[in-house]
N, C-alpha and C positions, 0 to 999 in steps of 0.2 A: 809597958803598955806600948802597943803598936800604934804607929801614926797612921792617919787616914791618908789614903792615896787618892788623888784626883780620878774621877771616873772618865776614862777615855773611851771612845766608841767600842773598841774591841773588848775592853773589859766589861762594859755595859752589856754588849751582846753575849758574852760568856756567862754573866750573871743571869741575864734573861732566859737562857737555855737550861738552867738548872731544873731538874724535875722536882715534884713536890716532896719526893722522898730524901732529897738532898744529893742525889747522884746526878750524873749527866749521861746522855746516851751518844751513840755514833751519829746518828741521823736526827735531823730537824724534824719534829713531830713524833719521834718514837717515845714510847712510854716506858721502855725497858732501860734501866740503869746499867751501864757497862762500866767495868772496873778501869780500863785504860783511859777513856776520856775523863772519868771522875778524878783519877789520880793526876792527870795532866792539868786539869782545871784546878785543883787544890793547890798544886805547885805554882801555878800561874797567879793564884790569889793569895799567895802566902804572906806577902807584905801589906795585905789589905785587912782592915779590921771589920769588913762587912760581914753580915750574917750568913752569906752564901758560903764563905770560906769555913766557918764554924760548922754549918750544916754539912758540908762536904766531909769534913773530918769525922763527924758523927755518923754519916753514912758508911764511911770506910770502917770504922770500928764496929758497927753493927752488922756488915756484911762478912766479917772474918769467920772462917770455918773454926770449929773447936781445936783442930790440929795446929792452928797457927797460920794456915794458908789462906788464900783468898780465891774464889772462883773467878772466872773470866767475866761472867755475867751474874747479876743478882739472882740468887736462888739456883745457880747451876751447880756443877760438879763439886762435890764435897771432898774430893781428893786434892783440890787445889790446882793452881796453874802457874806458869811461868811469870805471870803478872804479880805474883805475891811480892816479889822484891820491889816493883814499882809502888805498890801500896805501902810497904814499910818505908820506902824513900819519901813518899808523900807525907806520912805521918812524922818522920824524923825532921823533914823540912818545915812542917807545921808546928814544931816545938813539942812534939809528943813522944816522949820515951816512956812508954807504959809497958805493962805486962803483954799488951797486944803485940808491940813491936818485938819484945823479947821472945814471944811465941813464934813470931814470923821468922826471926832469925835462926831460932832452933829448927824450924822446918826447912829453912834454906841450908843448914848444915847437913841435915839428913837427906836431902834429895840430890841425886846425882843422875848424869846421863847414864843410859843403859850400857853404854860401852865401857863404863867403869867396872862392871861385873867381870869376874875372872873368865866365865863361860864365853862372854862376848869378846873379850880380848883374845882368848884362844881362837875363836872363830875368824876374827880379822887377821890373825897372824898365820892361819893355816889354810882355810878353805876360801875365805872371802877376801882374797889378796888384791882385787881390783879396787878396793877401797883404799884411798890413799891418805889416811890419817893415823895418827898415833893414838891408840884407845887409852894410853896412860894419861893422856892430857884430856880431861873431861871438864865439863861445865855444868849447866843447868838445862833441863828440858822444858818444852811448853807444857807437857803434862807428865806426871810421874809415870815411870815405866817406859819412857821413850828416850831417844838419844838427844845429846846435848845440841842446843841451837844457839846462835849468835846473839839474838836479842834478849832472851831470858838470862843468858850468861852475862851480858853486859849490864842489865838491870841489877842483877845479883851482886855484881862487883861494885856498883854504885852503892847499893844499900849497906854492904859490908864495910866499905871504906868510910861511909858517912857515920855508921854506928860505932865504929872503932877507929876514931880519929887519931889517937896518940898511942894507945897501948893496945896491941893486937895479941890476944892469946894465940898459942901455937895453932890450934885448929882453924882459927880465922885466917892467919897468915898462909896456912897450907891451902885452904880453899881459894883464897885470893890468887896465890901462885898458880894452882891447877887451872883456874878459870882463865887467867891471863895466857897461860901456855896453850890452852885450848884455842883460844881466839887467834893467837899467832900461827898455830899449827893449821887452822882451817882457812886461812886467808887464801884468796884465789891467786894464781901465778901472776896475773895481770894487775893485782890490786883488788881491793874490795872484799 
């Protein structure tokens, strides 16, 4: 049983901004539920037994695409987005390890940055040599069919590491290693 957390002003403001459908939006007054603020609100409320947390989890479960991914906005792209890992992380932190999380993890295993395809590797090694990154080091894209980006890769690493805390199957360990290598390969010379 979760203990009740005292309502501090920020927590109260967060709860007050929840939309009737259980999600949260980016802007005050917007009626469209967005995945990122919903996930972050659910994580922020994870130690609270308030109905807003439970409704947020229900919203996430209901917004999942059949393929295991999540769209960036409610009712948006059915191919999923780079925020899928953030939704999986929010559910895991909410104590939910259901088939929904398993489907999300499978989607994460299947989605790779476009540079991981052999044709793109060849392109970056032969004709597009001004690009200074190693295409063998890939992560996760914002949208399927695009190149790897830092934020969805970082979210995906969080999700995989939280879902597989102690025993990591070979495919999990490989994706974590590739994603970490991608982040280190793409770091700016001056940092960042």
